[in-house]
N, CA, C, O and CB atoms as a CASP TS submission, in Angstrom:
PFRMAT TS
TARGET T0000
AUTHOR 0000-0000-0000
METHOD Language model
MODEL 1
PARENT N/A
ATOM      1  N   MET     1      72.894  59.324 104.827  1.00  0.00           N
ATOM      2  CA  MET     1      73.923  60.065 104.125  1.00  0.00           C
ATOM      3  C   MET     1      73.397  60.622 102.807  1.00  0.00           C
ATOM      4  O   MET     1      73.843  61.682 102.368  1.00  0.00           O
ATOM      5  CB  MET     1      75.134  59.180 103.878  1.00  0.00           C
ATOM      6  N   ASN     2      72.472  59.938 102.177  1.00  0.00           N
ATOM      7  CA  ASN     2      71.927  60.367 100.901  1.00  0.00           C
ATOM      8  C   ASN     2      71.201  61.703 101.022  1.00  0.00           C
ATOM      9  O   ASN     2      71.334  62.551 100.139  1.00  0.00           O
ATOM     10  CB  ASN     2      70.986  59.310 100.353  1.00  0.00           C
ATOM     11  N   ILE     3      70.445  61.909 102.081  1.00  0.00           N
ATOM     12  CA  ILE     3      69.721  63.165 102.268  1.00  0.00           C
ATOM     13  C   ILE     3      70.693  64.314 102.467  1.00  0.00           C
ATOM     14  O   ILE     3      70.445  65.419 101.983  1.00  0.00           O
ATOM     15  CB  ILE     3      68.764  63.067 103.463  1.00  0.00           C
ATOM     16  N   ILE     4      71.785  64.080 103.161  1.00  0.00           N
ATOM     17  CA  ILE     4      72.805  65.116 103.357  1.00  0.00           C
ATOM     18  C   ILE     4      73.419  65.490 102.007  1.00  0.00           C
ATOM     19  O   ILE     4      73.657  66.667 101.735  1.00  0.00           O
ATOM     20  CB  ILE     4      73.911  64.628 104.346  1.00  0.00           C
ATOM     21  N   PHE     5      73.670  64.498 101.172  1.00  0.00           N
ATOM     22  CA  PHE     5      74.203  64.733  99.830  1.00  0.00           C
ATOM     23  C   PHE     5      73.283  65.660  99.046  1.00  0.00           C
ATOM     24  O   PHE     5      73.748  66.627  98.443  1.00  0.00           O
ATOM     25  CB  PHE     5      74.384  63.402  99.079  1.00  0.00           C
ATOM     26  N   TRP     6      71.989  65.375  99.049  1.00  0.00           N
ATOM     27  CA  TRP     6      71.047  66.189  98.274  1.00  0.00           C
ATOM     28  C   TRP     6      70.876  67.585  98.859  1.00  0.00           C
ATOM     29  O   TRP     6      70.663  68.543  98.115  1.00  0.00           O
ATOM     30  CB  TRP     6      69.697  65.499  98.202  1.00  0.00           C
ATOM     31  N   ILE     7      70.964  67.713 100.159  1.00  0.00           N
ATOM     32  CA  ILE     7      70.890  69.047 100.771  1.00  0.00           C
ATOM     33  C   ILE     7      72.090  69.892 100.344  1.00  0.00           C
ATOM     34  O   ILE     7      71.935  71.056  99.973  1.00  0.00           O
ATOM     35  CB  ILE     7      70.833  68.939 102.318  1.00  0.00           C
ATOM     36  N   ILE     8      73.278  69.307 100.399  1.00  0.00           N
ATOM     37  CA  ILE     8      74.484  70.040 100.012  1.00  0.00           C
ATOM     38  C   ILE     8      74.444  70.396  98.525  1.00  0.00           C
ATOM     39  O   ILE     8      74.730  71.533  98.149  1.00  0.00           O
ATOM     40  CB  ILE     8      75.746  69.209 100.329  1.00  0.00           C
ATOM     41  N   VAL     9      74.091  69.431  97.686  1.00  0.00           N
ATOM     42  CA  VAL     9      73.998  69.691  96.246  1.00  0.00           C
ATOM     43  C   VAL     9      72.920  70.743  95.981  1.00  0.00           C
ATOM     44  O   VAL     9      73.111  71.623  95.141  1.00  0.00           O
ATOM     45  CB  VAL     9      73.685  68.380  95.464  1.00  0.00           C
ATOM     46  N   GLY    10      71.794  70.663  96.686  1.00  0.00           N
ATOM     47  CA  GLY    10      70.713  71.637  96.510  1.00  0.00           C
ATOM     48  C   GLY    10      71.148  73.046  96.852  1.00  0.00           C
ATOM     49  O   GLY    10      70.852  73.984  96.112  1.00  0.00           O
ATOM     50  N   ILE    11      71.847  73.207  97.965  1.00  0.00           N
ATOM     51  CA  ILE    11      72.316  74.539  98.363  1.00  0.00           C
ATOM     52  C   ILE    11      73.312  75.087  97.344  1.00  0.00           C
ATOM     53  O   ILE    11      73.226  76.250  96.950  1.00  0.00           O
ATOM     54  CB  ILE    11      72.963  74.489  99.763  1.00  0.00           C
ATOM     55  N   ILE    12      74.248  74.255  96.923  1.00  0.00           N
ATOM     56  CA  ILE    12      75.246  74.696  95.945  1.00  0.00           C
ATOM     57  C   ILE    12      74.586  75.044  94.616  1.00  0.00           C
ATOM     58  O   ILE    12      74.878  76.088  94.034  1.00  0.00           O
ATOM     59  CB  ILE    12      76.314  73.609  95.735  1.00  0.00           C
ATOM     60  N   ALA    13      73.700  74.178  94.133  1.00  0.00           N
ATOM     61  CA  ALA    13      73.030  74.417  92.852  1.00  0.00           C
ATOM     62  C   ALA    13      72.148  75.657  92.919  1.00  0.00           C
ATOM     63  O   ALA    13      72.132  76.455  91.982  1.00  0.00           O
ATOM     64  CB  ALA    13      72.192  73.197  92.449  1.00  0.00           C
ATOM     65  N   GLY    14      71.418  75.827  94.011  1.00  0.00           N
ATOM     66  CA  GLY    14      70.583  77.011  94.170  1.00  0.00           C
ATOM     67  C   GLY    14      71.403  78.283  94.199  1.00  0.00           C
ATOM     68  O   GLY    14      71.024  79.291  93.602  1.00  0.00           O
ATOM     69  N   TRP    15      72.538  78.235  94.902  1.00  0.00           N
ATOM     70  CA  TRP    15      73.416  79.406  94.968  1.00  0.00           C
ATOM     71  C   TRP    15      74.015  79.724  93.603  1.00  0.00           C
ATOM     72  O   TRP    15      74.057  80.884  93.194  1.00  0.00           O
ATOM     73  CB  TRP    15      74.534  79.177  95.990  1.00  0.00           C
ATOM     74  N   LEU    16      74.482  78.683  92.893  1.00  0.00           N
ATOM     75  CA  LEU    16      75.048  78.905  91.557  1.00  0.00           C
ATOM     76  C   LEU    16      74.009  79.484  90.598  1.00  0.00           C
ATOM     77  O   LEU    16      74.305  80.413  89.845  1.00  0.00           O
ATOM     78  CB  LEU    16      75.603  77.593  90.992  1.00  0.00           C
ATOM     79  N   ALA    17      72.803  78.939  90.624  1.00  0.00           N
ATOM     80  CA  ALA    17      71.737  79.444  89.758  1.00  0.00           C
ATOM     81  C   ALA    17      71.405  80.892  90.110  1.00  0.00           C
ATOM     82  O   ALA    17      71.173  81.714  89.223  1.00  0.00           O
ATOM     83  CB  ALA    17      70.477  78.562  89.877  1.00  0.00           C
ATOM     84  N   GLU    18      71.382  81.196  91.390  1.00  0.00           N
ATOM     85  CA  GLU    18      71.118  82.558  91.856  1.00  0.00           C
ATOM     86  C   GLU    18      72.171  83.517  91.298  1.00  0.00           C
ATOM     87  O   GLU    18      71.827  84.600  90.823  1.00  0.00           O
ATOM     88  CB  GLU    18      71.102  82.613  93.406  1.00  0.00           C
ATOM     89  N   GLN    19      73.433  83.138  91.348  1.00  0.00           N
ATOM     90  CA  GLN    19      74.510  83.979  90.843  1.00  0.00           C
ATOM     91  C   GLN    19      74.423  84.157  89.332  1.00  0.00           C
ATOM     92  O   GLN    19      74.602  85.261  88.819  1.00  0.00           O
ATOM     93  CB  GLN    19      75.856  83.386  91.220  1.00  0.00           C
ATOM     94  N   ILE    20      74.150  83.071  88.627  1.00  0.00           N
ATOM     95  CA  ILE    20      74.064  83.116  87.164  1.00  0.00           C
ATOM     96  C   ILE    20      72.877  83.954  86.706  1.00  0.00           C
ATOM     97  O   ILE    20      72.984  84.703  85.735  1.00  0.00           O
ATOM     98  CB  ILE    20      73.955  81.698  86.592  1.00  0.00           C
ATOM     99  N   MET    21      71.754  83.833  87.392  1.00  0.00           N
ATOM    100  CA  MET    21      70.536  84.554  87.006  1.00  0.00           C
ATOM    101  C   MET    21      70.464  85.958  87.601  1.00  0.00           C
ATOM    102  O   MET    21      69.524  86.698  87.312  1.00  0.00           O
ATOM    103  CB  MET    21      69.318  83.766  87.432  1.00  0.00           C
ATOM    104  N   GLY    22      71.436  86.334  88.421  1.00  0.00           N
ATOM    105  CA  GLY    22      71.458  87.677  88.996  1.00  0.00           C
ATOM    106  C   GLY    22      70.362  87.929  90.012  1.00  0.00           C
ATOM    107  O   GLY    22      69.821  89.032  90.083  1.00  0.00           O
ATOM    108  N   ARG    23      70.037  86.936  90.783  1.00  0.00           N
ATOM    109  CA  ARG    23      69.004  87.050  91.814  1.00  0.00           C
ATOM    110  C   ARG    23      69.655  87.111  93.189  1.00  0.00           C
ATOM    111  O   ARG    23      70.860  86.902  93.333  1.00  0.00           O
ATOM    112  CB  ARG    23      68.010  85.862  91.736  1.00  0.00           C
ATOM    113  N   SER    24      68.837  87.399  94.194  1.00  0.00           N
ATOM    114  CA  SER    24      69.342  87.445  95.560  1.00  0.00           C
ATOM    115  C   SER    24      68.333  86.772  96.477  1.00  0.00           C
ATOM    116  O   SER    24      67.269  87.325  96.753  1.00  0.00           O
ATOM    117  CB  SER    24      69.613  88.908  96.011  1.00  0.00           C
ATOM    118  N   HIS    25      68.672  85.571  96.949  1.00  0.00           N
ATOM    119  CA  HIS    25      67.792  84.793  97.825  1.00  0.00           C
ATOM    120  C   HIS    25      68.555  84.398  99.079  1.00  0.00           C
ATOM    121  O   HIS    25      69.765  84.601  99.182  1.00  0.00           O
ATOM    122  CB  HIS    25      67.247  83.532  97.096  1.00  0.00           C
ATOM    123  N   GLY    26      67.840  83.843 100.007  1.00  0.00           N
ATOM    124  CA  GLY    26      68.461  83.337 101.219  1.00  0.00           C
ATOM    125  C   GLY    26      68.842  81.878 101.085  1.00  0.00           C
ATOM    126  O   GLY    26      68.610  81.251 100.051  1.00  0.00           O
ATOM    127  N   LEU    27      69.425  81.351 102.138  1.00  0.00           N
ATOM    128  CA  LEU    27      69.898  79.964 102.154  1.00  0.00           C
ATOM    129  C   LEU    27      68.753  78.973 101.949  1.00  0.00           C
ATOM    130  O   LEU    27      68.887  78.027 101.172  1.00  0.00           O
ATOM    131  CB  LEU    27      70.609  79.667 103.472  1.00  0.00           C
ATOM    132  N   LEU    28      67.639  79.178 102.633  1.00  0.00           N
ATOM    133  CA  LEU    28      66.505  78.257 102.508  1.00  0.00           C
ATOM    134  C   LEU    28      65.935  78.274 101.091  1.00  0.00           C
ATOM    135  O   LEU    28      65.604  77.224 100.540  1.00  0.00           O
ATOM    136  CB  LEU    28      65.408  78.619 103.519  1.00  0.00           C
ATOM    137  N   THR    29      65.820  79.459 100.507  1.00  0.00           N
ATOM    138  CA  THR    29      65.320  79.552  99.135  1.00  0.00           C
ATOM    139  C   THR    29      66.287  78.881  98.173  1.00  0.00           C
ATOM    140  O   THR    29      65.860  78.193  97.246  1.00  0.00           O
ATOM    141  CB  THR    29      65.103  81.020  98.733  1.00  0.00           C
ATOM    142  N   ASN    30      67.594  79.075  98.384  1.00  0.00           N
ATOM    143  CA  ASN    30      68.578  78.398  97.536  1.00  0.00           C
ATOM    144  C   ASN    30      68.441  76.885  97.641  1.00  0.00           C
ATOM    145  O   ASN    30      68.541  76.180  96.637  1.00  0.00           O
ATOM    146  CB  ASN    30      70.001  78.823  97.919  1.00  0.00           C
ATOM    147  N   LEU    31      68.213  76.388  98.844  1.00  0.00           N
ATOM    148  CA  LEU    31      68.029  74.949  99.037  1.00  0.00           C
ATOM    149  C   LEU    31      66.810  74.449  98.283  1.00  0.00           C
ATOM    150  O   LEU    31      66.880  73.440  97.582  1.00  0.00           O
ATOM    151  CB  LEU    31      67.895  74.619 100.525  1.00  0.00           C
ATOM    152  N   ILE    32      65.699  75.145  98.421  1.00  0.00           N
ATOM    153  CA  ILE    32      64.458  74.728  97.750  1.00  0.00           C
ATOM    154  C   ILE    32      64.620  74.789  96.235  1.00  0.00           C
ATOM    155  O   ILE    32      64.262  73.844  95.532  1.00  0.00           O
ATOM    156  CB  ILE    32      63.274  75.617  98.192  1.00  0.00           C
ATOM    157  N   VAL    33      65.163  75.903  95.729  1.00  0.00           N
ATOM    158  CA  VAL    33      65.372  76.048  94.289  1.00  0.00           C
ATOM    159  C   VAL    33      66.334  74.970  93.789  1.00  0.00           C
ATOM    160  O   VAL    33      66.121  74.403  92.717  1.00  0.00           O
ATOM    161  CB  VAL    33      65.918  77.458  93.954  1.00  0.00           C
ATOM    162  N   GLY    34      67.382  74.684  94.548  1.00  0.00           N
ATOM    163  CA  GLY    34      68.346  73.662  94.145  1.00  0.00           C
ATOM    164  C   GLY    34      67.757  72.267  94.107  1.00  0.00           C
ATOM    165  O   GLY    34      68.035  71.500  93.186  1.00  0.00           O
ATOM    166  N   ILE    35      66.949  71.930  95.096  1.00  0.00           N
ATOM    167  CA  ILE    35      66.349  70.586  95.126  1.00  0.00           C
ATOM    168  C   ILE    35      65.297  70.434  94.025  1.00  0.00           C
ATOM    169  O   ILE    35      65.258  69.410  93.342  1.00  0.00           O
ATOM    170  CB  ILE    35      65.712  70.308  96.510  1.00  0.00           C
ATOM    171  N   VAL    36      64.447  71.445  93.852  1.00  0.00           N
ATOM    172  CA  VAL    36      63.469  71.387  92.762  1.00  0.00           C
ATOM    173  C   VAL    36      64.201  71.388  91.417  1.00  0.00           C
ATOM    174  O   VAL    36      63.804  70.690  90.483  1.00  0.00           O
ATOM    175  CB  VAL    36      62.472  72.584  92.846  1.00  0.00           C
ATOM    176  N   GLY    37      65.267  72.176  91.332  1.00  0.00           N
ATOM    177  CA  GLY    37      66.087  72.183  90.123  1.00  0.00           C
ATOM    178  C   GLY    37      66.712  70.835  89.848  1.00  0.00           C
ATOM    179  O   GLY    37      66.842  70.437  88.690  1.00  0.00           O
ATOM    180  N   ALA    38      67.104  70.120  90.898  1.00  0.00           N
ATOM    181  CA  ALA    38      67.665  68.780  90.730  1.00  0.00           C
ATOM    182  C   ALA    38      66.631  67.835  90.134  1.00  0.00           C
ATOM    183  O   ALA    38      66.961  66.997  89.295  1.00  0.00           O
ATOM    184  CB  ALA    38      68.169  68.234  92.074  1.00  0.00           C
ATOM    185  N   VAL    39      65.398  67.967  90.562  1.00  0.00           N
ATOM    186  CA  VAL    39      64.324  67.126  90.005  1.00  0.00           C
ATOM    187  C   VAL    39      64.109  67.462  88.532  1.00  0.00           C
ATOM    188  O   VAL    39      64.024  66.567  87.691  1.00  0.00           O
ATOM    189  CB  VAL    39      63.000  67.318  90.802  1.00  0.00           C
ATOM    190  N   ILE    40      64.020  68.760  88.225  1.00  0.00           N
ATOM    191  CA  ILE    40      63.830  69.191  86.831  1.00  0.00           C
ATOM    192  C   ILE    40      65.024  68.766  85.977  1.00  0.00           C
ATOM    193  O   ILE    40      64.856  68.182  84.907  1.00  0.00           O
ATOM    194  CB  ILE    40      63.636  70.730  86.754  1.00  0.00           C
ATOM    195  N   GLY    41      66.231  69.066  86.460  1.00  0.00           N
ATOM    196  CA  GLY    41      67.439  68.705  85.712  1.00  0.00           C
ATOM    197  C   GLY    41      67.589  67.207  85.534  1.00  0.00           C
ATOM    198  O   GLY    41      67.984  66.744  84.464  1.00  0.00           O
ATOM    199  N   GLY    42      67.275  66.441  86.582  1.00  0.00           N
ATOM    200  CA  GLY    42      67.344  64.986  86.493  1.00  0.00           C
ATOM    201  C   GLY    42      66.363  64.430  85.482  1.00  0.00           C
ATOM    202  O   GLY    42      66.690  63.514  84.727  1.00  0.00           O
ATOM    203  N   PHE    43      65.151  64.987  85.468  1.00  0.00           N
ATOM    204  CA  PHE    43      64.146  64.559  84.497  1.00  0.00           C
ATOM    205  C   PHE    43      64.620  64.844  83.072  1.00  0.00           C
ATOM    206  O   PHE    43      64.527  63.987  82.193  1.00  0.00           O
ATOM    207  CB  PHE    43      62.801  65.264  84.765  1.00  0.00           C
ATOM    208  N   LEU    44      65.133  66.065  82.853  1.00  0.00           N
ATOM    209  CA  LEU    44      65.606  66.428  81.517  1.00  0.00           C
ATOM    210  C   LEU    44      66.823  65.613  81.104  1.00  0.00           C
ATOM    211  O   LEU    44      66.919  65.190  79.951  1.00  0.00           O
ATOM    212  CB  LEU    44      65.940  67.909  81.463  1.00  0.00           C
ATOM    213  N   ALA    45      67.751  65.387  82.022  1.00  0.00           N
ATOM    214  CA  ALA    45      68.949  64.601  81.708  1.00  0.00           C
ATOM    215  C   ALA    45      68.566  63.166  81.329  1.00  0.00           C
ATOM    216  O   ALA    45      69.113  62.603  80.381  1.00  0.00           O
ATOM    217  CB  ALA    45      69.926  64.597  82.912  1.00  0.00           C
ATOM    218  N   ASN    46      67.631  62.584  82.069  1.00  0.00           N
ATOM    219  CA  ASN    46      67.182  61.223  81.746  1.00  0.00           C
ATOM    220  C   ASN    46      66.445  61.195  80.412  1.00  0.00           C
ATOM    221  O   ASN    46      66.622  60.264  79.625  1.00  0.00           O
ATOM    222  CB  ASN    46      66.271  60.676  82.861  1.00  0.00           C
ATOM    223  N   ALA    47      65.623  62.208  80.152  1.00  0.00           N
ATOM    224  CA  ALA    47      64.877  62.261  78.898  1.00  0.00           C
ATOM    225  C   ALA    47      65.812  62.396  77.694  1.00  0.00           C
ATOM    226  O   ALA    47      65.528  61.877  76.615  1.00  0.00           O
ATOM    227  CB  ALA    47      63.886  63.426  78.924  1.00  0.00           C
ATOM    228  N   LEU    48      66.929  63.097  77.893  1.00  0.00           N
ATOM    229  CA  LEU    48      67.888  63.292  76.814  1.00  0.00           C
ATOM    230  C   LEU    48      68.954  62.196  76.761  1.00  0.00           C
ATOM    231  O   LEU    48      69.799  62.194  75.866  1.00  0.00           O
ATOM    232  CB  LEU    48      68.551  64.635  76.962  1.00  0.00           C
ATOM    233  N   GLY    49      68.917  61.275  77.709  1.00  0.00           N
ATOM    234  CA  GLY    49      69.840  60.144  77.713  1.00  0.00           C
ATOM    235  C   GLY    49      71.177  60.412  78.376  1.00  0.00           C
ATOM    236  O   GLY    49      72.119  59.643  78.187  1.00  0.00           O
ATOM    237  N   PHE    50      71.284  61.486  79.148  1.00  0.00           N
ATOM    238  CA  PHE    50      72.519  61.775  79.874  1.00  0.00           C
ATOM    239  C   PHE    50      72.494  61.077  81.220  1.00  0.00           C
ATOM    240  O   PHE    50      71.461  61.031  81.888  1.00  0.00           O
ATOM    241  CB  PHE    50      72.712  63.296  80.056  1.00  0.00           C
ATOM    242  N   ALA    51      73.634  60.536  81.615  1.00  0.00           N
ATOM    243  CA  ALA    51      73.739  59.877  82.917  1.00  0.00           C
ATOM    244  C   ALA    51      74.961  60.418  83.635  1.00  0.00           C
ATOM    245  O   ALA    51      76.048  59.845  83.548  1.00  0.00           O
ATOM    246  CB  ALA    51      73.823  58.327  82.766  1.00  0.00           C
ATOM    247  N   TRP    52      74.780  61.528  84.350  1.00  0.00           N
ATOM    248  CA  TRP    52      75.873  62.130  85.102  1.00  0.00           C
ATOM    249  C   TRP    52      75.713  61.768  86.552  1.00  0.00           C
ATOM    250  O   TRP    52      74.637  61.934  87.127  1.00  0.00           O
ATOM    251  CB  TRP    52      75.914  63.662  84.919  1.00  0.00           C
ATOM    252  N   GLY    53      76.766  61.278  87.140  1.00  0.00           N
ATOM    253  CA  GLY    53      76.720  60.899  88.542  1.00  0.00           C
ATOM    254  C   GLY    53      77.790  61.604  89.343  1.00  0.00           C
ATOM    255  O   GLY    53      78.583  62.379  88.807  1.00  0.00           O
ATOM    256  N   GLY    54      77.803  61.327  90.622  1.00  0.00           N
ATOM    257  CA  GLY    54      78.794  61.927  91.505  1.00  0.00           C
ATOM    258  C   GLY    54      78.441  63.362  91.874  1.00  0.00           C
ATOM    259  O   GLY    54      77.420  63.905  91.451  1.00  0.00           O
ATOM    260  N   TRP    55      79.313  63.952  92.673  1.00  0.00           N
ATOM    261  CA  TRP    55      79.082  65.311  93.169  1.00  0.00           C
ATOM    262  C   TRP    55      79.025  66.327  92.042  1.00  0.00           C
ATOM    263  O   TRP    55      78.108  67.145  91.981  1.00  0.00           O
ATOM    264  CB  TRP    55      80.167  65.702  94.152  1.00  0.00           C
ATOM    265  N   ILE    56      80.007  66.274  91.151  1.00  0.00           N
ATOM    266  CA  ILE    56      80.101  67.293  90.104  1.00  0.00           C
ATOM    267  C   ILE    56      78.950  67.162  89.105  1.00  0.00           C
ATOM    268  O   ILE    56      78.296  68.151  88.773  1.00  0.00           O
ATOM    269  CB  ILE    56      81.450  67.186  89.372  1.00  0.00           C
ATOM    270  N   GLY    57      78.709  65.961  88.636  1.00  0.00           N
ATOM    271  CA  GLY    57      77.623  65.756  87.680  1.00  0.00           C
ATOM    272  C   GLY    57      76.272  66.108  88.260  1.00  0.00           C
ATOM    273  O   GLY    57      75.453  66.742  87.594  1.00  0.00           O
ATOM    274  N   SER    58      76.029  65.704  89.498  1.00  0.00           N
ATOM    275  CA  SER    58      74.758  66.018  90.153  1.00  0.00           C
ATOM    276  C   SER    58      74.593  67.523  90.342  1.00  0.00           C
ATOM    277  O   SER    58      73.499  68.060  90.172  1.00  0.00           O
ATOM    278  CB  SER    58      74.664  65.306  91.508  1.00  0.00           C
ATOM    279  N   THR    59      75.672  68.191  90.692  1.00  0.00           N
ATOM    280  CA  THR    59      75.608  69.637  90.888  1.00  0.00           C
ATOM    281  C   THR    59      75.352  70.356  89.567  1.00  0.00           C
ATOM    282  O   THR    59      74.584  71.317  89.529  1.00  0.00           O
ATOM    283  CB  THR    59      76.906  70.148  91.525  1.00  0.00           C
ATOM    284  N   ILE    60      75.976  69.909  88.498  1.00  0.00           N
ATOM    285  CA  ILE    60      75.745  70.515  87.186  1.00  0.00           C
ATOM    286  C   ILE    60      74.302  70.329  86.751  1.00  0.00           C
ATOM    287  O   ILE    60      73.654  71.283  86.320  1.00  0.00           O
ATOM    288  CB  ILE    60      76.688  69.915  86.142  1.00  0.00           C
ATOM    289  N   VAL    61      73.795  69.110  86.861  1.00  0.00           N
ATOM    290  CA  VAL    61      72.413  68.828  86.471  1.00  0.00           C
ATOM    291  C   VAL    61      71.439  69.633  87.328  1.00  0.00           C
ATOM    292  O   VAL    61      70.489  70.211  86.800  1.00  0.00           O
ATOM    293  CB  VAL    61      72.113  67.322  86.594  1.00  0.00           C
ATOM    294  N   ALA    62      71.660  69.678  88.636  1.00  0.00           N
ATOM    295  CA  ALA    62      70.779  70.429  89.535  1.00  0.00           C
ATOM    296  C   ALA    62      70.849  71.927  89.252  1.00  0.00           C
ATOM    297  O   ALA    62      69.831  72.616  89.326  1.00  0.00           O
ATOM    298  CB  ALA    62      71.150  70.155  90.999  1.00  0.00           C
ATOM    299  N   THR    63      72.026  72.434  88.931  1.00  0.00           N
ATOM    300  CA  THR    63      72.175  73.863  88.627  1.00  0.00           C
ATOM    301  C   THR    63      71.441  74.215  87.341  1.00  0.00           C
ATOM    302  O   THR    63      70.763  75.241  87.280  1.00  0.00           O
ATOM    303  CB  THR    63      73.664  74.243  88.507  1.00  0.00           C
ATOM    304  N   ILE    64      71.561  73.393  86.328  1.00  0.00           N
ATOM    305  CA  ILE    64      70.843  73.634  85.074  1.00  0.00           C
ATOM    306  C   ILE    64      69.334  73.627  85.326  1.00  0.00           C
ATOM    307  O   ILE    64      68.613  74.487  84.821  1.00  0.00           O
ATOM    308  CB  ILE    64      71.220  72.567  84.011  1.00  0.00           C
ATOM    309  N   GLY    65      68.865  72.666  86.098  1.00  0.00           N
ATOM    310  CA  GLY    65      67.441  72.619  86.440  1.00  0.00           C
ATOM    311  C   GLY    65      67.013  73.832  87.245  1.00  0.00           C
ATOM    312  O   GLY    65      65.921  74.358  87.030  1.00  0.00           O
ATOM    313  N   ALA    66      67.851  74.288  88.170  1.00  0.00           N
ATOM    314  CA  ALA    66      67.529  75.460  88.987  1.00  0.00           C
ATOM    315  C   ALA    66      67.493  76.727  88.138  1.00  0.00           C
ATOM    316  O   ALA    66      66.659  77.603  88.370  1.00  0.00           O
ATOM    317  CB  ALA    66      68.550  75.618  90.124  1.00  0.00           C
ATOM    318  N   ILE    67      68.385  76.833  87.161  1.00  0.00           N
ATOM    319  CA  ILE    67      68.367  77.977  86.254  1.00  0.00           C
ATOM    320  C   ILE    67      67.076  77.983  85.449  1.00  0.00           C
ATOM    321  O   ILE    67      66.450  79.030  85.279  1.00  0.00           O
ATOM    322  CB  ILE    67      69.589  77.948  85.314  1.00  0.00           C
ATOM    323  N   ILE    68      66.680  76.824  84.960  1.00  0.00           N
ATOM    324  CA  ILE    68      65.416  76.718  84.222  1.00  0.00           C
ATOM    325  C   ILE    68      64.251  77.124  85.115  1.00  0.00           C
ATOM    326  O   ILE    68      63.362  77.860  84.685  1.00  0.00           O
ATOM    327  CB  ILE    68      65.208  75.279  83.692  1.00  0.00           C
ATOM    328  N   LEU    69      64.254  76.644  86.364  1.00  0.00           N
ATOM    329  CA  LEU    69      63.194  76.992  87.311  1.00  0.00           C
ATOM    330  C   LEU    69      63.132  78.493  87.543  1.00  0.00           C
ATOM    331  O   LEU    69      62.051  79.079  87.480  1.00  0.00           O
ATOM    332  CB  LEU    69      63.407  76.268  88.639  1.00  0.00           C
ATOM    333  N   LEU    70      64.276  79.132  87.813  1.00  0.00           N
ATOM    334  CA  LEU    70      64.292  80.572  88.050  1.00  0.00           C
ATOM    335  C   LEU    70      63.857  81.349  86.812  1.00  0.00           C
ATOM    336  O   LEU    70      63.178  82.370  86.925  1.00  0.00           O
ATOM    337  CB  LEU    70      65.682  81.019  88.483  1.00  0.00           C
ATOM    338  N   PHE    71      64.244  80.872  85.634  1.00  0.00           N
ATOM    339  CA  PHE    71      63.824  81.513  84.392  1.00  0.00           C
ATOM    340  C   PHE    71      62.304  81.450  84.239  1.00  0.00           C
ATOM    341  O   PHE    71      61.661  82.453  83.930  1.00  0.00           O
ATOM    342  CB  PHE    71      64.511  80.848  83.185  1.00  0.00           C
ATOM    343  N   LEU    72      61.735  80.257  84.458  1.00  0.00           N
ATOM    344  CA  LEU    72      60.282  80.099  84.335  1.00  0.00           C
ATOM    345  C   LEU    72      59.537  80.911  85.390  1.00  0.00           C
ATOM    346  O   LEU    72      58.507  81.514  85.090  1.00  0.00           O
ATOM    347  CB  LEU    72      59.897  78.622  84.451  1.00  0.00           C
ATOM    348  N   LEU    73      60.042  80.935  86.614  1.00  0.00           N
ATOM    349  CA  LEU    73      59.413  81.748  87.661  1.00  0.00           C
ATOM    350  C   LEU    73      59.475  83.233  87.312  1.00  0.00           C
ATOM    351  O   LEU    73      58.542  83.979  87.611  1.00  0.00           O
ATOM    352  CB  LEU    73      60.095  81.496  89.018  1.00  0.00           C
ATOM    353  N   GLY    74      60.564  83.665  86.683  1.00  0.00           N
ATOM    354  CA  GLY    74      60.680  85.051  86.242  1.00  0.00           C
ATOM    355  C   GLY    74      59.655  85.389  85.177  1.00  0.00           C
ATOM    356  O   GLY    74      59.098  86.487  85.177  1.00  0.00           O
ATOM    357  N   LEU    75      59.400  84.454  84.264  1.00  0.00           N
ATOM    358  CA  LEU    75      58.380  84.678  83.229  1.00  0.00           C
ATOM    359  C   LEU    75      56.988  84.792  83.850  1.00  0.00           C
ATOM    360  O   LEU    75      56.206  85.670  83.485  1.00  0.00           O
ATOM    361  CB  LEU    75      58.403  83.534  82.192  1.00  0.00           C
ATOM    362  N   VAL    76      56.690  83.904  84.785  1.00  0.00           N
ATOM    363  CA  VAL    76      55.383  83.915  85.434  1.00  0.00           C
ATOM    364  C   VAL    76      55.204  85.191  86.255  1.00  0.00           C
ATOM    365  O   VAL    76      54.125  85.785  86.256  1.00  0.00           O
ATOM    366  CB  VAL    76      55.214  82.674  86.330  1.00  0.00           C
ATOM    367  N   LYS    77      56.248  85.608  86.944  1.00  0.00           N
ATOM    368  CA  LYS    77      56.179  86.797  87.794  1.00  0.00           C
ATOM    369  C   LYS    77      55.940  88.051  86.954  1.00  0.00           C
ATOM    370  O   LYS    77      55.202  88.944  87.372  1.00  0.00           O
ATOM    371  CB  LYS    77      57.472  86.946  88.615  1.00  0.00           C
ATOM    372  N   ARG    78      56.559  88.125  85.775  1.00  0.00           N
ATOM    373  CA  ARG    78      56.370  89.284  84.894  1.00  0.00           C
ATOM    374  C   ARG    78      54.944  89.378  84.374  1.00  0.00           C
ATOM    375  O   ARG    78      54.416  90.476  84.201  1.00  0.00           O
ATOM    376  CB  ARG    78      57.338  89.218  83.723  1.00  0.00           C
ATOM    377  N   ARG    79      54.321  88.240  84.125  1.00  0.00           N
ATOM    378  CA  ARG    79      52.950  88.224  83.589  1.00  0.00           C
ATOM    379  C   ARG    79      51.914  88.526  84.647  1.00  0.00           C
ATOM    380  O   ARG    79      50.816  88.984  84.331  1.00  0.00           O
ATOM    381  CB  ARG    79      52.646  86.883  82.962  1.00  0.00           C
ATOM    382  N   ALA    80      52.252  88.274  85.906  1.00  0.00           N
ATOM    383  CA  ALA    80      51.267  88.476  86.982  1.00  0.00           C
ATOM    384  C   ALA    80      51.148  89.905  87.404  1.00  0.00           C
ATOM    385  O   ALA    80      50.361  90.222  88.296  1.00  0.00           O
ATOM    386  CB  ALA    80      51.618  87.650  88.172  1.00  0.00           C
TER
END
């Protein structure tokens, strides 16, 4: 059940980040961006002492991480 939770949160977070950043990706890319964003967001939340749990907290943290990921990828893409 835990893997299903992270897949759903990843898709939602990736989609939200895509909408906020004005990008257009597919479902698989949203999933990947959301899951990597969850790792980034989780690392930052732990480093800053935030402990958000549950569906909503996990989705917020993953979305923030996904936005950071898309922002950094945009910077790298512009330089290349």
